[in-house]
N, C-alpha and C positions, 0 to 999 in steps of 0.2 A: 505494501498499500505507500501510496509516495506520500512523503513530508507533506506540508503545505508550508509554504512560501509564500505572502501574503503583503512583503514591502512594498510591492506596486501596488496594490489594490490600496494600500493604506496611505501612500503618497497619494496618489491620484486621488480619495475622496477626499483627503484635507483640504486638495488646490479646489477641487469643485465646491466644499463647503466654503473657500473662501473668495470663490470667484462664482457666487451661484446665478450665471447670466448664458442667453443662448448664445454669443458670441466667442467667449470663452470654451463654451462648451464646442462649438463647429469648427473652433483653430487647435483644439486638440484632439485629435480624432484618434491620430498614433497611440498618445498615452491611456486613450480608453479605452481602445481595442486590447494593449498589451494587458491593464488592470482586467477585463472582462476575462481574458483566456484564464489567468491566476486565479480569479473564482472559481470560474467551470472547473477546472483542476481540481479545487477544492470540494466542488458540487459532487465529482464522479466518483473522490475519494470518499466520501459520505454514502453514496450509494451504496456501492460496494460492501462498506460497513456494517451499513444499519440491513443490508440483504436478507437475513438473517431474522429477524423480526416485522420488516415490513414488507409485507408481501406485496408484489407485481411493482417495486420500484425498479427495477430494474430495465423494465420495459421501455422506460421513460429514457429521453435524450435529456440530457444534465441540463441544457439550454432551454427546453420546456419548463423546465420547474423553477425558473427564475424570472424576478420582478422585474418590470421596467423602475428607470433612474426618473424616467419625466415624472412629476406631480400632475394630479388632476386639481387646479387651483378654482374651480368652478364657483363653489361653494367654501372658498377656503378665504381669511381675511390674509392670510398669507401667499400672496402670489410669487414666492419664489418657484424657477421653473421647474428644477430637479431634487430629488432627495438625495442627498450624499450620503447613498449605502445602501449596499449588496444585498441581496436577500432572496433565500429560497426555502419552497417548502416541500417538505418530501415525502408528503402524502401517497396512500396505496394507489390513489388516481390521480398522482402529478401533483400540478399547482394550487387545483381548487382546495381553500382550508377547511371544507368536512368533505369527505374523512378524511381527519386528522393523522398526521406523524409530526417528524422532526421537522423544527425551524431555525434556521439560523440567518442571522443580520449582522452584516461585517460595518460598521461605521468608524470613522476613526475619532479618536481622542476618548477611550476607553470606555467607547459606549455600544460595543457588541454584545451580543446573546444570544444564548440559545434557548430554544421554548421547546413546548407541547403543546399538545389539551386546545380546549377553543377560546379564541380570543373574538370571536364574532358575537358581539353582545347585540346585534341591530335586528340578529335574527328571531323574535320571538317565539315564532314555532320549535326552532332549536331550542331555545331556554327551555321552553315549557316538557319541550319530551326529554331533557338530560336532568329536569326534577322530578318527572315521573318517573325517569329511570331511578334516583334516589329513594326516591320514597318507594319503589318497588324492591329493595334491595339494599337496604342502608346496613347491613353487614358488612356486605362486598367493597362497596365503596369506603366506608369507614378504614377497612383494612387496605385499603388498596392509598387512600389519602394518608394515613397515618405512619406506612411506612417509607414514603416518600422522606428525601430528606431536607425536600424546600416545601415553602408554602404553596398550596392553590392561591392562586389570586383568583382577581376577576373584579369588574364592575359588580357593584354589589348594592342591595334597598337597605335602607335604614333598619329596616323590621322583615319579619319573615310575609313573604307574600298573601294576600287575601287567599282561602278556599285551603292553603296548607297549614300544619298544624305548627299553633306557635312552640313548644315543648317536645317536637319533636328529636330525636338524638342526632340527627344533620338538620337542625334547626338553622344553622350558621350556614352550611352552605349550601339549603333553598334559598337563601337571602340573595346568591350571584344570579348575574343575568351572563357570565361566562365562567371559564375554571381553567385556569392556565399554570404553566409554572414556566420562571423567565431565571435562566443563569448568564449573571454577565460577567462580560469574557475581557478582559483589558487588552491594549495595543500588545505588550510584551507577548502574553500568555496564546496569542495567536501567532506567535513567529516562534514558538519551542517546537521541539522534535516531537512532542507528546499532544500537542494540540487536536490532532485529531483522532487519535485511537481515544482518548480522554472525554472527547465530545463524543464519538461512540457510546461510549461506557455509559455517561450521561443519558444520550438518548434512549438506550436499551433501558435503564431505570427508570424512566418517565412513561416506558410502553404501556403499563399498565391501565395508565391512568387515559390514554389513547384510545385502549381496546375499550374500554369500557364508555367512554363516550360516542366511539365509532358505533358500537352495538346502540346506544342509547339511540343514534341518529341514523339508524341504518335505514329510515324510509325520507329523511331529510332528504331533498334535492335545493341541492349550491347553485347559488350564481354564479357565472362565471367569475373567475380570477382573474381583476387586469394585466 
């Protein structure tokens, strides 16, 4: 398995963050292509490593798992045209966030992260399906969430939602509208020889959470990821 070398990625993204405009972007195509190639090598290495527990991941080209640098600014006060971050989702069906798989975001300035679980709190049907799955098998949910070395995060309500038991053993989890894990990764960690194997091991630890959520959402149809 290849050792990650992300110095070109981090250098390009830092420059893009400092020069977030279309003129700079268009005149630095060579640097962008070199950074994209380096990131795709990383994604391919991660694909190989997670193939034993993410079904179907090897059927996808690495590039098809990645997201665009261009931002959709139509409904945002921030009109910066680019997101200086290389991202990929290694799900069973590829890039769509549901069903869930390992997620990686490489952002300069120690803002990179590894993730798993459901980030998409805007899908109310998905939230309802997960809550119902937790109610149907709370012991399994608690066994999975308690075994994780990181907290299960997510956008959450102040109170248990109407129609759900207030004193349930999973009441705090039922307040959530999304359920995910985030592991922060420093720039230094990204350029060490053990980054890829450690990332794969972390993704394997997250997998029971992904499996629970994917089973809960087996009938959910996810809109196309951009």
